[in-house]
N, C-alpha and C positions, 0 to 999 in steps of 0.2 A: 533779585527778586522781589515777592511779595509784602513778604517779612509777617511777624509774629500777627501783627493787628489783620493786618487782611486776612491771614487764613483764620481766625477767630469770625471774622464777619461774613469770610466765604462757607464756615460751617454753618455758622447760625441763619444761613440766607437761604443754603442749600439743603438743610436738613427736612423732612417734610415729614411730619407726626403719622407712625400707618395709621390708616383709617381700624384696621384689627385691634391695634395694640389702644387707639381712643373707645371703642366701643367695648373692650373690656376694661377700662378705668385704668391702665396700665401707666405706673408713674414711679422715679425712682431715682437715684445716682445712679452711675454707668462709668465709668472707664472704657474710652476706646486705645489698644495696643496694639501697634503696628512697629513692620521691621520698615526700616529705610535701606534699601542694598547698597554696595559698592555702584551699581552703574546709574544708583540716583532711581531704580522702581522702587514699589511701595509694592510691602506685601505682607503676610498671615496678618491680616485686620480680624482682631478681635475684641466683643464688648464683653463685661466681667461688671458685675453678676451680668447672667444672661435674663433681662425682665420680659421678653417677648421675640419670637424669632421673628418678626414682621421689623422690631426694632435692632436687629442683628443684621439684618438685609441690608434697609436703609445705613446705617452706620456704613456698612463696608460700600456702597453704591458712592455714596457721597466722597469717605475717604481717596478713593477707586478717583475719583473727577479731579484730586487734587490734582493729579499729573507727577511730574518726574521733581524730586528732589535734588539738591545738591548733596551730596552726603557728608555725613561725619567724618574727618580725619584725625589721625593720627602720626605726627612728625611728618606731617606735609602728603601724606598718603588715603585715599581712601579706603574707608572702613563700612560694614555693615554697623549698625547702630537701629537703636530702637525707641521712639519715643508714646506716650502717653498723654491723653486728654481725657479729663473726667468733664462729665456732661449731668445736668441736673434737668432731670426729663415732667413737665406739668403737662396734666391735660389743655394743650393751646401751643404757643411755641417754645420750640427746645431750648435752656437756657445754656449757655456755653461756661464753664468752670474757668476760668485762667488759671490751671493748675498745672502744670507739665513736671513728667520728669524721664529724663534722658537717662538711657542706662547703657551706656558706654565707657570704655576705661576714665581713669583720671590723667591729664593732660590731654586730651582730646576735644575737635572742637564737633558742635553739635552739628545734626544734619538741617539745612535750611531748605526752604524752597524756591524752587529755580524761574518759577513764571513769577509774575506778577496776575494779579484776581481783578 
């Protein structure tokens, strides 16, 4: 697996600040929340708050490029789970805040990336 450090590096190097948002001077903090399904696929990618639709589209594009994940587990069985990653966006490169929350039941394993970057 690629690990958390490589995941954040992947996000930071692949997020391209949208021209539309740059032209409007949009910056701020947002969280990216997405589901990691039992089969390792990623779905339901959302940014909160929505700063601009162009940023939402870019966030979705980058998260989809991460590929399949190793799903979270409870008692050894794969389960659907949720990840959350914080971003600070400034005009220029995006800054990834290493703040994550997993919203899966206690006693479970967090989802992990299946591939290296």
